[in-house]
C-alpha positions, -999 to 999 in steps of 0.1 A, spaced: -110 -43 52 -108 -6 62 -84 17 45 -59 39 63 -66 67 39 -96 89 34 -110 104 2 -102 139 -9 -129 166 -10 -135 157 -47 -141 121 -37 -112 109 -58 -82 89 -45 -47 100 -53 -21 74 -64 -6 70 -29 -41 62 -15 -48 37 -43 -15 19 -38 -19 18 -1 -55 4 -5 -41 -23 -28 -13 -32 -4 -36 -33 26 -57 -58 7 -26 -78 -1 -14 -84 35 -25 -120 29 -20 -134 -7 -49 -121 -28 -60 -130 -63 -64 -103 -90 -102 -106 -91 -105 -101 -54 -83 -70 -57 -105 -56 -85 -136 -59 -63 -121 -47 -31 -104 -16 -45 -129 -6 -71 -104 -3 -100 -107 -13 -136 -85 -41 -149 -62 -17 -168 -58 5 -137 -50 -25 -115 -24 -37 -140 -7 -3 -139 -6 -1 -101 5 -38 -97 34 -32 -121 45 -1 -102 43 -18 -68 62 -49 -82 90 -26 -97 94 -8 -63 97 -41 -45 67 -35 -23 47 -65 -34 55 -99 -49 36 -123 -72 31 -158 -60 24 -187 -83 18 -216 -59 -8 -228 -49 -26 -202 -71 -16 -169 -87 -18 -141 -61 -1 -110 -49 12 -102 -14 31 -75 4 68 -79 9 86 -70 41 97 -38 25 60 -31 16 50 -37 53 75 -12 64 62 13 38 26 8 51 37 15 86 55 47 76 26 59 55 1 49 82 21 69 108 23 99 85 -14 100 78 -22 92 115 -2 122 127 -19 145 102 -54 133 112 -46 132 149 -50 94 151 -27 75 173 -8 48 154 16 22 166 43 10 143 58 -25 142 91 -8 131 95 23 154 132 27 146 124 30 109 94 53 114 114 77 135 141 81 108 138 107 82 106 94 65 107 117 35 141 104 23 130 68 27 97 74 8 117 92 -19 140 62 -22 110 38 -25 93 59 -52 124 63 -74 
């Protein structure tokens, strides 16, 4: 799966890029092992990011039929907003599923999510 984000000049991803990469891989329920391989994170790093995303309400843990993580509706809106922001900066055209949310003051919404 392709990431919405690109790597910095140093080749390292910042936290927003890592979280976004994780969430993109969780659009369908995904097991922890698959997330490890797809995002190239260590287990301790993955636990840290999953905990943060769960606390922000952007993902949920499912137990049935197997333990997996998936993006919540709030997480999907967040991905649309972040995708639109990065798309504008890179000159890419993006189409949001939530145009009314994306056209609102994005910075205040992003601040609310990260608190």
